[in-house]
N, C-alpha and C positions, 0 to 999 in steps of 0.2 A: 512364396516365390522360391523357385528351384534353380540350382546350378545346372546349366545346360550342356556343359562339355567337360572333358578332362577327368581326372581321377575321382572327383567328387560329384560327377554327373548324377543328377537326380536327388541329391541331398538338399534339404530345405534351408533357406535363409529366413529366419523368423524376424518379423518387425511389426510394430503396431502401426496401423494406418494413420497417416498424418496428412492433412490437406495441403501442407507445404511441400510434400514430397512428390516427385514425379519420377518414379523408377524407370530406368531404361527398359523399353518394351522387349519382350522375349525375342521377337523377330530381329530387332536391331542388335541386341546382344549376341545372338547366335551368328548373324552375318559378320559382325565385328570380330568375334573370336575365331571364326573360320579364317578370316584374313590375317589375324595376329597370332595364330597358333604357334608358329616357330619363334616369333619374337618374345612370347611370354616365357618360354622354357628357359629357366635359369636367371630370369630377369629380376632386377630391382624395380619395383613398381611404386608409383605415387598416385593415389586416388584422391584428387582434390574435389571438394563438395561431395563427399562420399554418400550421403543420404543413407540408403540401405546397405551400402558397401558392395552391391552386386558386381560392379566392374572389377573391384579388387579381389573379390572371392572367385570370380571366373578366372582371373589371372593366376591366383594361387592354385586353383584346381588344374590349370593348364601347365603347371610346373614352375611358376615364378618362385624364385628363391626367397624373396621377402617383399612385403607390401606395407606401405605406410598409408593409413587411412586418415584423412583430414576432414573433420566435420564440426560445425559450430554448435549443433544442437546436442545437449547433454543426454537426452533420452536416446537419440540415434547412436551416439558414441557407446552408450551402455549396451544397446542391442548389438552393435558390431562386436564388442568385446565378448558378449554372451555367445554369439554365433562362432567366433573364433575358438572359444573354449569348447563348444559342442562339436565342432568339426575337427578338433585337435590341431589347430593352426596357430595357437598362441605364440609359439617359438619363432614363427615365420612372419610376424606382423607387429606393428605398433599402431596405436590409435591416438591421434592428437585432437583434442578439443580446441579448435581455433578457427578464426576466419581464414579461409583458404588463401587469399592473396597475401595476407600477413604471414601465414605459415610458409608459403613458397619463398618469401624473402628471408625468413628466419632459417629455413632449411638450407638455403643457398649460403648464408653467412657461416653456417656450420660446415660447409664444404660437402654437403650431401649431393649425390648425383644418381640419376635413374636411367634405366633403359626404356621404360614405358611410363608415360604420364597420362592420366585420364583427367579431363576437365569437363565436368557436367554440372554447371551452375543453374540456378533458377533462370528460366528463359527471359529474354528481353530486358535485362537490367544492366547490360554492358559488362557483366562480370567475366564472360568468356575472354574477351579481349584483355581486360585488366589482368586476369590470371595468366594468360599467355605472355603478356609483357613481363610480368614478374618471373615467369619461368625462363624466358629468353635472357633478360637482363642478369638474372642470378646465375646463369650457367648450370642449371639443374640437370641438363640433358648430357649424357655421355655421348661419345662419338657413335653415330649410327642409331641413336635413340629416336623414338617416335613419341609425339604428343597427340592424343586423340581428344578432340573437342566435340561435345554434343550440344547442339543449339536448335532453335526453331528453324525450319526450312527457309523461311523468309529473311532470317537474320544474316546480315552481311558481315563477314570477317575478312580482314585484309589477307591477300595472298602471301604477304611476307610480314612477319613480326620480328623485328630485330634480326637475329641470326637464324630464324626459322622460316621455312618456306612450305607452302602447301604441297603435299605429295599426292593427296587423293581426296576427293569429295564424293560422298554418296548421300542421296536423299531417300528416306523411307517415310512416305506420307508427310506428316508435319515435322518430322525430325531430320536434321542434317548432321552428318558426321564429317568432320574435317580432320584429316590427319596431316600433321606438320612434321617435317624432318629438319635436321640441321643442314645449313647451306654449305 
């Protein structure tokens, strides 16, 4: 998998194939970061359900100041750390091995806040809404921040989750991207 935009465009993100992973398709990632280009510059980013870390790496390549990757699988965490080292991004990122919903609550308790949050859970398990509720309740989003949720196109998410409201929805084949902003 390659980074599609920014200063690291064309650089490879290495990971071992895993049947439980569903990396964001290149077409979707490209469209998403074309939309978020200005938002990523200088941002603090939280990548929940990181998997390969592709969304966090795209944000860092686009000029994000810092990214926190949250992934429950030890092998994926190791791969993200290895990629950070190979790309020279270790100083601009943290990798947390944890359940994404629990990590969101823990980060909120520590007073962490972000400009851009990615939520890309396994499809159809209700995790997208659970994670967004934790993000909203915890106050993880700074003023003007955006939370980007990836889910199956048929999955319904509420237009409003706590203090967050849908700002934009796009469908790409079987994938839906829902962008939430603060009310």
